C-alpha positions as YAML, in Angstrom:
chain: A
units: angstrom
residues:
- id: 1
  name: MET
  ca: [-14.43, -19.79, -52.15]
- id: 2
  name: ALA
  ca: [-11.45, -21.87, -52.80]
- id: 3
  name: LYS
  ca: [-8.22, -20.13, -53.94]
- id: 4
  name: LYS
  ca: [-7.72, -20.94, -57.48]
- id: 5
  name: LEU
  ca: [-4.29, -22.68, -58.06]
- id: 6
  name: PRO
  ca: [-1.92, -20.75, -60.35]
- id: 7
  name: GLU
  ca: [-2.04, -22.29, -63.93]
- id: 8
  name: GLY
  ca: [1.40, -23.89, -64.47]
- id: 9
  name: PHE
  ca: [1.04, -25.49, -61.14]
- id: 10
  name: GLY
  ca: [-2.46, -26.80, -61.74]
- id: 11
  name: GLU
  ca: [-1.31, -28.24, -65.33]
- id: 12
  name: PHE
  ca: [2.01, -29.63, -63.21]
- id: 13
  name: LEU
  ca: [-0.34, -31.62, -60.75]
- id: 14
  name: ILE
  ca: [-2.56, -32.82, -63.94]
- id: 15
  name: LYS
  ca: [0.46, -34.25, -65.73]
- id: 16
  name: SER
  ca: [1.79, -35.46, -62.70]
- id: 17
  name: GLY
  ca: [-1.48, -37.59, -61.97]
- id: 18
  name: VAL
  ca: [-1.26, -38.53, -65.52]
- id: 19
  name: PHE
  ca: [2.21, -39.80, -65.36]
- id: 20
  name: VAL
  ca: [1.50, -42.09, -62.39]
- id: 21
  name: VAL
  ca: [-1.36, -43.54, -63.97]
- id: 22
  name: LEU
  ca: [0.58, -44.44, -67.11]
- id: 23
  name: PHE
  ca: [3.50, -45.78, -64.98]
- id: 24
  name: ILE
  ca: [0.77, -48.39, -63.14]
- id: 25
  name: ILE
  ca: [-0.48, -49.14, -66.56]
- id: 26
  name: ILE
  ca: [2.78, -50.02, -67.85]
- id: 27
  name: GLN
  ca: [3.47, -52.09, -64.79]
- id: 28
  name: LEU
  ca: [0.30, -54.32, -65.70]
- id: 29
  name: ILE
  ca: [0.89, -54.47, -69.13]
- id: 30
  name: THR
  ca: [4.51, -55.47, -68.66]
- id: 31
  name: MET
  ca: [3.71, -57.82, -65.11]
- id: 32
  name: GLY
  ca: [3.97, -61.18, -67.40]
- id: 33
  name: ILE
  ca: [7.29, -60.42, -69.09]
- id: 34
  name: VAL
  ca: [9.04, -59.18, -65.92]
- id: 35
  name: ALA
  ca: [8.02, -62.25, -64.05]
- id: 36
  name: LYS
  ca: [9.62, -64.33, -66.81]
- id: 37
  name: THR
  ca: [13.09, -62.30, -66.56]
- id: 38
  name: THR
  ca: [13.70, -61.79, -63.09]
- id: 39
  name: LEU
  ca: [17.22, -62.93, -62.13]
- id: 40
  name: PRO
  ca: [17.49, -65.25, -59.20]
- id: 41
  name: GLY
  ca: [17.65, -63.56, -55.81]
- id: 42
  name: SER
  ca: [21.31, -63.81, -55.35]
- id: 43
  name: LEU
  ca: [22.05, -61.83, -58.35]
- id: 44
  name: LYS
  ca: [19.57, -58.86, -57.76]
- id: 45
  name: LEU
  ca: [22.27, -56.29, -56.11]
- id: 46
  name: PHE
  ca: [18.80, -53.98, -55.49]
- id: 47
  name: ALA
  ca: [15.37, -54.44, -54.36]
- id: 48
  name: MET
  ca: [13.26, -52.64, -56.97]
- id: 49
  name: ASP
  ca: [10.37, -52.08, -54.84]
- id: 50
  name: ASP
  ca: [12.39, -50.18, -51.90]
- id: 51
  name: LEU
  ca: [14.42, -48.37, -54.48]
- id: 52
  name: ALA
  ca: [11.08, -46.98, -55.65]
- id: 53
  name: GLU
  ca: [9.98, -46.21, -51.94]
- id: 54
  name: ALA
  ca: [13.07, -44.62, -51.44]
- id: 55
  name: VAL
  ca: [12.67, -42.25, -54.63]
- id: 56
  name: LEU
  ca: [8.99, -41.39, -53.86]
- id: 57
  name: PHE
  ca: [10.16, -40.75, -50.06]
- id: 58
  name: ILE
  ca: [12.55, -38.36, -51.15]
- id: 59
  name: LEU
  ca: [10.64, -36.92, -54.08]
- id: 60
  name: VAL
  ca: [7.72, -35.66, -51.96]
- id: 61
  name: ILE
  ca: [9.97, -34.20, -49.38]
- id: 62
  name: PHE
  ca: [11.70, -32.38, -52.15]
- id: 63
  name: VAL
  ca: [8.43, -31.09, -53.36]
- id: 64
  name: GLY
  ca: [7.28, -29.96, -50.02]
- id: 65
  name: LEU
  ca: [10.72, -28.17, -49.37]
- id: 66
  name: ASN
  ca: [10.79, -26.48, -52.94]
- id: 67
  name: ARG
  ca: [7.09, -25.16, -52.42]
- id: 68
  name: LYS
  ca: [7.93, -21.73, -53.69]
- id: 69
  name: LYS
  ca: [9.45, -22.88, -56.62]
- id: 70
  name: ILE
  ca: [6.95, -25.49, -57.65]
- id: 71
  name: LEU
  ca: [3.86, -23.12, -57.15]
- id: 72
  name: LYS
  ca: [5.58, -20.66, -59.64]
- id: 73
  name: ILE
  ca: [6.23, -23.34, -62.19]
- id: 74
  name: LYS
  ca: [5.30, -22.01, -65.79]
- id: 75
  name: SER
  ca: [3.01, -23.61, -68.47]
- id: 76
  name: TYR
  ca: [4.37, -25.73, -70.77]
- id: 77
  name: SER
  ca: [2.88, -27.01, -74.11]
- id: 78
  name: VAL
  ca: [3.84, -30.52, -75.63]
- id: 79
  name: SER
  ca: [3.96, -31.16, -79.23]
- id: 80
  name: ILE
  ca: [2.22, -33.84, -80.86]
- id: 81
  name: TYR
  ca: [5.61, -34.62, -82.62]
- id: 82
  name: THR
  ca: [7.59, -34.86, -78.89]
- id: 83
  name: ARG
  ca: [4.44, -37.07, -77.70]
- id: 84
  name: ILE
  ca: [4.81, -39.76, -81.06]
- id: 85
  name: THR
  ca: [8.77, -39.60, -80.85]
- id: 86
  name: SER
  ca: [8.85, -40.45, -76.98]
- id: 87
  name: LEU
  ca: [6.32, -43.07, -77.23]
- id: 88
  name: VAL
  ca: [8.15, -44.81, -80.05]
- id: 89
  name: LEU
  ca: [11.50, -44.49, -78.06]
- id: 90
  name: ILE
  ca: [9.51, -45.82, -74.94]
- id: 91
  name: VAL
  ca: [8.37, -48.80, -76.82]
- id: 92
  name: LEU
  ca: [12.01, -49.43, -78.26]
- id: 93
  name: GLY
  ca: [13.27, -48.90, -75.02]
- id: 94
  name: PHE
  ca: [11.27, -51.68, -73.32]
- id: 95
  name: SER
  ca: [12.07, -53.93, -76.17]
- id: 96
  name: VAL
  ca: [15.88, -53.48, -75.55]
- id: 97
  name: TYR
  ca: [15.38, -54.02, -71.85]
- id: 98
  name: PHE
  ca: [13.37, -57.21, -71.86]
- id: 99
  name: LEU
  ca: [15.85, -58.56, -74.47]
- id: 100
  name: TYR
  ca: [18.70, -57.59, -72.64]
- id: 101
  name: LYS
  ca: [17.01, -59.23, -69.46]
- id: 102
  name: TYR
  ca: [16.45, -62.52, -71.45]
- id: 103
  name: PHE
  ca: [20.21, -62.62, -72.28]
- id: 104
  name: LEU
  ca: [20.98, -62.19, -68.57]
- id: 105
  name: ILE
  ca: [18.79, -65.13, -67.75]
- id: 106
  name: ARG
  ca: [20.19, -67.51, -70.53]
- id: 107
  name: SER
  ca: [23.69, -66.48, -69.32]
- id: 108
  name: LEU
  ca: [23.85, -66.46, -65.48]
- id: 109
  name: GLY
  ca: [27.44, -67.69, -65.48]
- id: 110
  name: VAL
  ca: [28.63, -64.58, -67.33]
- id: 111
  name: THR
  ca: [25.99, -62.40, -65.40]
- id: 112
  name: ALA
  ca: [27.12, -63.70, -61.94]
- id: 113
  name: LYS
  ca: [30.73, -62.85, -62.97]
- id: 114
  name: TYR
  ca: [30.12, -59.00, -64.27]
- id: 115
  name: ILE
  ca: [26.90, -58.32, -62.14]
- id: 116
  name: TYR
  ca: [27.77, -54.93, -61.27]
- id: 117
  name: LEU
  ca: [28.35, -54.03, -64.92]
- id: 118
  name: PHE
  ca: [25.39, -55.72, -65.98]
- id: 119
  name: THR
  ca: [23.34, -54.25, -63.07]
- id: 120
  name: PHE
  ca: [24.53, -50.90, -63.97]
- id: 121
  name: VAL
  ca: [23.38, -51.30, -67.64]
- id: 122
  name: GLU
  ca: [20.09, -52.58, -66.54]
- id: 123
  name: TYR
  ca: [19.24, -49.39, -64.21]
- id: 124
  name: LEU
  ca: [20.52, -46.97, -66.93]
- id: 125
  name: ILE
  ca: [18.01, -48.60, -69.45]
- id: 126
  name: LEU
  ca: [15.40, -48.31, -66.84]
- id: 127
  name: LEU
  ca: [15.99, -44.47, -66.27]
- id: 128
  name: THR
  ca: [16.21, -43.80, -70.08]
- id: 129
  name: ILE
  ca: [12.81, -45.19, -70.11]
- id: 130
  name: LEU
  ca: [11.63, -43.27, -67.27]
- id: 131
  name: PHE
  ca: [13.02, -39.91, -68.63]
- id: 132
  name: LEU
  ca: [11.26, -40.80, -72.00]
- id: 133
  name: LEU
  ca: [8.12, -41.19, -69.97]
- id: 134
  name: ALA
  ca: [8.67, -37.71, -68.15]
- id: 135
  name: ILE
  ca: [9.41, -36.13, -71.79]
- id: 136
  name: PHE
  ca: [5.91, -38.02, -73.11]
- id: 137
  name: VAL
  ca: [4.16, -36.12, -70.19]
- id: 138
  name: TYR
  ca: [5.84, -33.00, -69.43]
- id: 139
  name: GLY
  ca: [7.41, -32.15, -72.56]
- id: 140
  name: PHE
  ca: [11.34, -32.00, -73.34]
- id: 141
  name: LYS
  ca: [11.64, -28.10, -72.68]
- id: 142
  name: PHE
  ca: [10.02, -28.57, -69.16]
- id: 143
  name: CYS
  ca: [12.29, -31.50, -68.13]
- id: 144
  name: ILE
  ca: [15.39, -29.58, -68.94]
- id: 145
  name: ASP
  ca: [14.56, -26.37, -67.77]
- id: 146
  name: PHE
  ca: [13.64, -28.23, -64.46]
- id: 147
  name: PHE
  ca: [17.17, -29.60, -64.13]
- id: 148
  name: LYS
  ca: [18.67, -26.47, -64.90]
- id: 149
  name: GLU
  ca: [16.77, -24.67, -62.05]
- id: 150
  name: ASN
  ca: [16.99, -27.75, -59.51]
- id: 151
  name: LYS
  ca: [20.64, -28.93, -59.91]
- id: 152
  name: LYS
  ca: [21.54, -28.78, -56.36]
- id: 153
  name: GLY
  ca: [17.80, -30.16, -55.59]
- id: 154
  name: ILE
  ca: [18.37, -33.07, -57.58]
- id: 155
  name: LEU
  ca: [21.87, -33.80, -56.23]
- id: 156
  name: PHE
  ca: [20.20, -33.82, -52.74]
- id: 157
  name: VAL
  ca: [17.49, -36.27, -54.23]
- id: 158
  name: LEU
  ca: [20.11, -38.40, -55.15]
- id: 159
  name: ALA
  ca: [21.94, -38.58, -51.84]
- id: 160
  name: GLY
  ca: [18.80, -38.89, -50.24]
- id: 161
  name: VAL
  ca: [17.82, -41.83, -52.31]
- id: 162
  name: VAL
  ca: [20.70, -43.59, -51.23]
- id: 163
  name: PHE
  ca: [20.54, -43.00, -47.68]
- id: 164
  name: VAL
  ca: [16.73, -43.67, -47.28]
- id: 165
  name: TYR
  ca: [17.33, -46.74, -49.39]
- id: 166
  name: LEU
  ca: [19.84, -48.01, -47.04]
- id: 167
  name: ALA
  ca: [17.43, -47.22, -44.17]
- id: 168
  name: ILE
  ca: [14.48, -48.99, -45.65]
- id: 169
  name: ARG
  ca: [16.53, -52.13, -46.12]
- id: 170
  name: GLU
  ca: [17.51, -52.24, -42.32]
- id: 171
  name: PHE
  ca: [13.94, -51.40, -41.16]
- id: 172
  name: GLN
  ca: [12.81, -54.06, -43.88]
- id: 173
  name: LYS
  ca: [14.37, -56.73, -41.64]
- id: 174
  name: LEU
  ca: [11.83, -56.39, -38.97]
- id: 175
  name: TRP
  ca: [9.18, -57.65, -41.64]
- id: 176
  name: ILE
  ca: [8.74, -61.22, -40.05]
- id: 177
  name: TYR
  ca: [7.37, -59.76, -36.93]
- id: 178
  name: PHE
  ca: [4.87, -57.24, -38.81]
- id: 179
  name: SER
  ca: [3.88, -60.43, -40.98]
- id: 180
  name: GLY
  ca: [3.14, -62.74, -37.98]
- id: 181
  name: PHE
  ca: [0.94, -59.77, -36.71]
- id: 182
  name: VAL
  ca: [-0.80, -59.75, -40.00]
- id: 183
  name: GLY
  ca: [-1.27, -63.21, -40.41]
- id: 184
  name: VAL
  ca: [-2.97, -63.43, -36.95]
- id: 185
  name: ALA
  ca: [-5.07, -60.72, -37.61]
- id: 186
  name: VAL
  ca: [-6.39, -61.75, -41.26]
- id: 187
  name: GLY
  ca: [-6.75, -65.25, -39.89]
- id: 188
  name: TYR
  ca: [-9.04, -63.96, -37.11]
- id: 189
  name: PHE
  ca: [-11.22, -62.27, -39.40]
- id: 190
  name: LEU
  ca: [-11.45, -65.07, -41.96]
- id: 191
  name: SER
  ca: [-12.36, -67.48, -39.24]
- id: 192
  name: LEU
  ca: [-15.32, -65.20, -39.07]
- id: 193
  name: ILE
  ca: [-16.99, -66.45, -42.36]
- id: 194
  name: GLY
  ca: [-15.13, -69.70, -42.94]
- id: 195
  name: THR
  ca: [-12.27, -72.28, -42.22]
- id: 196
  name: SER
  ca: [-8.99, -70.55, -41.65]
- id: 197
  name: THR
  ca: [-5.85, -72.08, -40.48]
- id: 198
  name: LEU
  ca: [-2.26, -70.25, -39.87]
- id: 199
  name: TYR
  ca: [0.58, -72.11, -39.86]
- id: 200
  name: TYR
  ca: [4.53, -71.65, -40.22]
- id: 201
  name: VAL
  ca: [6.69, -72.54, -43.15]
- id: 202
  name: LYS
  ca: [10.51, -71.80, -42.34]
- id: 203
  name: GLY
  ca: [9.18, -68.87, -39.95]
- id: 204
  name: LEU
  ca: [7.06, -67.42, -43.03]
- id: 205
  name: PRO
  ca: [3.32, -67.23, -41.77]
- id: 206
  name: VAL
  ca: [0.86, -68.82, -44.34]
- id: 207
  name: LEU
  ca: [-2.99, -68.72, -44.32]
- id: 208
  name: ASN
  ca: [-5.20, -71.26, -45.22]
- id: 209
  name: PHE
  ca: [-8.78, -70.35, -46.15]
- id: 210
  name: ASN
  ca: [-11.08, -72.69, -47.57]
- id: 211
  name: GLY
  ca: [-8.29, -74.61, -49.44]
- id: 212
  name: PHE
  ca: [-6.38, -71.37, -50.79]
- id: 213
  name: SER
  ca: [-3.11, -70.78, -49.23]
- id: 214
  name: VAL
  ca: [-1.22, -67.51, -48.97]
- id: 215
  name: GLY
  ca: [2.02, -66.83, -47.61]
- id: 216
  name: ILE
  ca: [2.37, -63.45, -45.56]
- id: 217
  name: ALA
  ca: [5.64, -62.48, -47.05]
- id: 218
  name: GLN
  ca: [7.54, -59.03, -46.94]
- id: 219
  name: THR
  ca: [5.55, -57.38, -49.34]
- id: 220
  name: CYS
  ca: [2.33, -58.44, -47.28]
- id: 221
  name: SER
  ca: [3.85, -57.39, -43.98]
- id: 222
  name: GLY
  ca: [2.69, -53.88, -44.00]
- id: 223
  name: ILE
  ca: [6.00, -52.21, -43.85]
- id: 224
  name: ASP
  ca: [5.74, -50.81, -47.15]
- id: 225
  name: SER
  ca: [2.38, -48.87, -46.13]
- id: 226
  name: ILE
  ca: [4.22, -47.50, -43.22]
- id: 227
  name: LEU
  ca: [7.05, -46.47, -45.31]
- id: 228
  name: LEU
  ca: [5.04, -44.80, -47.83]
- id: 229
  name: PHE
  ca: [2.76, -42.98, -45.33]
- id: 230
  name: THR
  ca: [5.72, -41.58, -43.33]
- id: 231
  name: GLY
  ca: [7.20, -40.01, -46.77]
- id: 232
  name: LEU
  ca: [4.12, -38.77, -47.95]
- id: 233
  name: TYR
  ca: [3.50, -37.39, -44.22]
- id: 234
  name: LEU
  ca: [7.07, -35.68, -44.35]
- id: 235
  name: GLY
  ca: [6.57, -34.38, -47.81]
- id: 236
  name: ILE
  ca: [3.38, -32.57, -46.59]
- id: 237
  name: LEU
  ca: [4.87, -31.35, -43.37]
- id: 238
  name: ALA
  ca: [7.82, -29.81, -45.41]
- id: 239
  name: TRP
  ca: [5.22, -28.07, -47.60]
- id: 240
  name: ASP
  ca: [2.94, -26.55, -44.97]
- id: 241
  name: TRP
  ca: [5.33, -26.59, -41.84]
- id: 242
  name: LYS
  ca: [4.61, -22.91, -40.92]
- id: 243
  name: LEU
  ca: [1.08, -23.51, -40.72]
- id: 244
  name: LEU
  ca: [0.79, -26.43, -38.77]
- id: 245
  name: ASN
  ca: [0.68, -27.07, -34.76]
- id: 246
  name: LYS
  ca: [3.91, -29.26, -33.98]
- id: 247
  name: GLY
  ca: [2.04, -31.00, -31.25]
- id: 248
  name: LYS
  ca: [-0.77, -32.22, -33.36]
- id: 249
  name: ILE
  ca: [1.02, -33.46, -36.16]
- id: 250
  name: PHE
  ca: [3.30, -35.60, -34.06]
- id: 251
  name: GLY
  ca: [0.36, -37.05, -32.57]
- id: 252
  name: MET
  ca: [-1.58, -37.41, -35.73]
- id: 253
  name: TYR
  ca: [1.54, -39.24, -37.41]
- id: 254
  name: PHE
  ca: [0.95, -42.31, -34.98]
- id: 255
  name: VAL
  ca: [-2.61, -42.44, -35.73]
- id: 256
  name: GLY
  ca: [-2.10, -42.43, -39.67]
- id: 257
  name: VAL
  ca: [0.76, -45.32, -39.30]
- id: 258
  name: LEU
  ca: [-1.75, -47.40, -37.20]
- id: 259
  name: GLY
  ca: [-4.46, -46.78, -39.87]
- id: 260
  name: ALA
  ca: [-2.23, -47.41, -42.76]
- id: 261
  name: PHE
  ca: [-1.12, -50.93, -41.43]
- id: 262
  name: ALA
  ca: [-4.59, -51.61, -40.62]
- id: 263
  name: LEU
  ca: [-5.34, -51.04, -43.97]
- id: 264
  name: ASN
  ca: [-2.62, -53.45, -45.12]
- id: 265
  name: ILE
  ca: [-4.71, -56.16, -43.01]
- id: 266
  name: ILE
  ca: [-7.77, -55.11, -45.17]
- id: 267
  name: ARG
  ca: [-5.72, -55.69, -48.12]
- id: 268
  name: ILE
  ca: [-4.65, -58.99, -47.79]
- id: 269
  name: PHE
  ca: [-8.16, -60.29, -46.14]
- id: 270
  name: LEU
  ca: [-9.78, -59.20, -49.57]
- id: 271
  name: MET
  ca: [-6.99, -60.40, -51.22]
- id: 272
  name: ILE
  ca: [-7.70, -63.88, -49.88]
- id: 273
  name: LEU
  ca: [-11.60, -63.41, -50.13]
- id: 274
  name: ILE
  ca: [-10.85, -62.59, -54.13]
- id: 275
  name: GLY
  ca: [-8.51, -65.42, -54.53]
- id: 276
  name: THR
  ca: [-11.01, -67.94, -53.10]
- id: 277
  name: TYR
  ca: [-14.11, -66.93, -54.52]
- id: 278
  name: ILE
  ca: [-13.12, -64.89, -57.75]
- id: 279
  name: SER
  ca: [-9.80, -65.98, -59.29]
- id: 280
  name: GLU
  ca: [-6.76, -67.10, -57.67]
- id: 281
  name: ASP
  ca: [-4.51, -65.56, -60.73]
- id: 282
  name: PHE
  ca: [-6.07, -61.98, -60.32]
- id: 283
  name: ALA
  ca: [-5.97, -61.86, -56.62]
- id: 284
  name: LEU
  ca: [-1.91, -62.78, -56.82]
- id: 285
  name: HIS
  ca: [-1.00, -60.70, -59.69]
- id: 286
  name: ALA
  ca: [-3.17, -57.80, -60.74]
- id: 287
  name: PHE
  ca: [-4.75, -57.00, -57.24]
- id: 288
  name: HIS
  ca: [-1.66, -57.59, -55.03]
- id: 289
  name: THR
  ca: [0.78, -55.59, -57.16]
- id: 290
  name: ASN
  ca: [-1.87, -52.69, -57.55]
- id: 291
  name: ALA
  ca: [-4.43, -52.51, -55.00]
- id: 292
  name: SER
  ca: [-1.82, -51.43, -52.24]
- id: 293
  name: SER
  ca: [-1.18, -48.57, -54.00]
- id: 294
  name: LEU
  ca: [-4.79, -47.73, -54.97]
- id: 295
  name: LEU
  ca: [-6.01, -48.31, -51.60]
- id: 296
  name: PHE
  ca: [-3.39, -46.39, -49.99]
- id: 297
  name: ILE
  ca: [-3.74, -43.35, -52.05]
- id: 298
  name: ILE
  ca: [-7.39, -43.05, -51.19]
- id: 299
  name: TYR
  ca: [-6.63, -43.85, -47.59]
- id: 300
  name: PHE
  ca: [-4.06, -40.85, -47.49]
- id: 301
  name: ALA
  ca: [-6.32, -38.54, -49.00]
- id: 302
  name: ILE
  ca: [-9.20, -39.26, -46.90]
- id: 303
  name: PHE
  ca: [-6.80, -39.20, -43.62]
- id: 304
  name: TRP
  ca: [-5.24, -35.95, -44.68]
- id: 305
  name: LYS
  ca: [-8.60, -34.30, -45.47]
- id: 306
  name: LEU
  ca: [-10.01, -35.24, -42.40]
- id: 307
  name: SER
  ca: [-6.80, -34.13, -39.95]
- id: 308
  name: TYR
  ca: [-5.52, -30.78, -41.74]
- id: 309
  name: LYS
  ca: [-7.76, -28.25, -40.66]
- id: 310
  name: TRP
  ca: [-7.46, -29.57, -37.05]
- id: 311
  name: MET
  ca: [-3.50, -29.58, -37.12]
- id: 312
  name: LEU
  ca: [-3.74, -26.11, -38.52]
- id: 313
  name: ARG
  ca: [-2.38, -23.87, -35.94]
- id: 314
  name: ARG
  ca: [-4.96, -21.92, -33.78]
...
């Protein structure tokens, strides 16, 4: 019989799942506005995708290293007043954020001159919205208590995010090699069912399948999948380090990374099929943005389910 999870920890897992789902839904709702308010590349000091990966990377390790504390986490109720208030503030926060971004877009000269100040304000607004979302899901008292009990850990998270972000940016420079391999692999599979052509535009691999063209850019290179897998893998190792066979976990990491990279190839393959036969707009926006995360979560869950028992010490 499976061991029952502590009540507080079980509640924390459920709320964390809700938090992730709401985060994805918000992305879907605001996708169109985000596209219209994106600053030119020269004025973007940080890559949001890489920053999000760095945060996730460190958070899962933080959770793993604080296993005992997390398992003993208390149950917290959230009042309807707190939920309604935080929801209203989230909506207002997004209104302020997008009005602010429209201002930056319309005043590129001023934006460029004071880019560091404007970027600081932008991220401050985003962090405020993220905090309000945490209050909506977990409750204000939980957020305050969690901060008080994990001050040192939160400082570790902040320092770790900076370090991992810089490391990710360096690793991302290899994307062109990964993209080339993805282009060749996907092109081969597409050629089995239709007419596929792979060509290069200024070094960028571009696939054309039955008239539908897609550039295999950095986000399609598979590097993100490798980084996400590494972060989650390290997080779970930190959680169960004493229980696992050290030799087996080293070997299974490479098996898992290859699987994550292969999954990215499948994702690009499916995206091109959807864009060709169903909807180009859906393929390039909703599917491209969210399928990667969904497929990856399913893949990682299956991978860990199948490999965990084998990696336990014997």
